[in-house]
C-alpha positions as CSV (number, residue, x, y, z in Angstrom):
1,M,42.2,50.1,11.8
2,S,42.9,47.8,9.0
3,E,40.1,46.0,7.4
4,V,40.5,42.3,7.0
5,Q,39.0,40.9,3.9
6,S,38.1,37.2,3.9
7,E,37.0,35.1,1.1
8,V,33.7,33.4,1.3
9,R,33.7,30.1,-0.4
10,V,30.5,29.1,-2.2
11,R,30.0,25.5,-3.1
12,N,28.5,24.8,-6.4
13,V,25.7,22.3,-6.1
14,S,24.5,21.0,-9.4
15,T,20.8,20.5,-9.6
16,R,19.4,17.3,-11.1
17,R,17.8,18.2,-14.3
18,S,16.1,15.8,-16.6
19,D,14.1,16.4,-19.7
20,S,12.1,13.2,-19.3
21,F,8.4,13.8,-19.5
22,M,7.6,10.8,-17.3
23,E,9.8,12.1,-14.5
24,S,8.3,15.5,-14.7
25,A,4.8,14.1,-14.7
26,M,5.6,11.9,-11.7
27,E,7.1,14.8,-9.8
28,F,4.0,16.9,-10.6
29,G,1.7,14.0,-9.6
30,G,3.6,13.5,-6.3
31,G,3.2,17.2,-5.6
32,V,-0.5,17.1,-6.2
33,V,-0.9,14.1,-4.0
34,R,1.1,15.7,-1.2
35,L,-0.9,18.9,-1.5
36,G,-4.2,17.0,-1.4
37,F,-3.1,15.0,1.6
38,S,-2.1,18.2,3.4
39,V,-5.4,19.8,2.6
40,A,-7.4,16.7,3.7
41,T,-5.5,16.4,7.0
42,L,-5.7,20.1,7.8
43,P,-8.9,19.7,9.9
44,L,-7.2,17.0,11.9
45,A,-4.3,19.4,12.8
46,L,-6.8,21.8,14.2
47,L,-8.3,19.3,16.6
48,P,-7.2,19.1,20.3
49,S,-4.3,16.7,20.9
50,E,-6.4,14.0,22.6
51,S,-8.9,13.9,19.6
52,R,-6.0,13.8,17.2
53,M,-4.6,10.8,19.2
54,H,-8.0,9.0,19.0
55,M,-8.2,9.7,15.2
56,R,-4.7,8.4,14.6
57,N,-5.4,5.2,16.6
58,A,-8.7,4.7,14.8
59,T,-7.0,5.2,11.4
60,K,-4.2,2.8,12.3
61,E,-6.8,0.1,13.3
62,L,-8.6,0.7,10.0
63,F,-5.4,0.2,8.0
64,Y,-4.7,-3.0,10.0
65,A,-8.1,-4.3,9.2
66,F,-7.6,-3.6,5.5
67,A,-4.2,-5.3,5.6
68,E,-5.6,-8.4,7.3
69,L,-8.6,-8.7,5.0
70,P,-6.8,-10.6,2.1
71,R,-5.3,-13.0,4.6
72,D,-8.7,-13.8,6.1
73,F,-10.1,-14.3,2.6
74,A,-7.2,-16.6,1.8
75,N,-7.7,-18.6,5.0
76,I,-11.4,-19.1,4.3
77,A,-10.8,-20.0,0.6
78,G,-8.0,-22.4,1.7
79,K,-10.3,-24.3,4.1
80,E,-13.0,-24.5,1.4
81,I,-10.6,-25.7,-1.2
82,E,-9.2,-28.4,1.1
83,A,-12.8,-29.6,1.9
84,W,-13.6,-29.7,-1.8
85,A,-10.3,-31.6,-2.6
86,A,-11.1,-34.1,0.2
87,E,-14.5,-34.8,-1.3
88,G,-12.9,-35.6,-4.7
89,E,-10.5,-38.2,-3.1
90,E,-13.1,-40.9,-2.8
91,P,-12.3,-43.9,-5.0
92,T,-14.4,-43.7,-8.1
93,V,-15.7,-46.7,-10.0
94,A,-16.1,-46.4,-13.7
95,P,-19.7,-46.7,-14.7
96,K,-20.7,-49.9,-16.3
97,D,-21.9,-49.8,-19.8
98,E,-23.3,-52.3,-22.3
99,L,-19.8,-53.4,-23.4
100,T,-18.5,-54.4,-20.0
101,K,-18.8,-58.1,-19.1
102,F,-18.5,-57.8,-15.3
């Protein structure tokens, strides 16, 4: 039996390297945040599937509430500003003083 030798081609993949301190710090910070998020959500992963679904829905509703809060404040402030501006649109008469002959 003759042995067939074949070549295995290996592709060189260059890794992105940067000596920037800021990029390194951001990558490290992102890793810390991901690790913290994973540790914080670990108890949720241990819950039964129905409880996880309820927690997910409750969290989604909470995020929607926080997202709508600035809009609600803006709507309330807009109404108050319009009411305040409408009060100031009344014609004003200059006060009479001693020098006015009318």
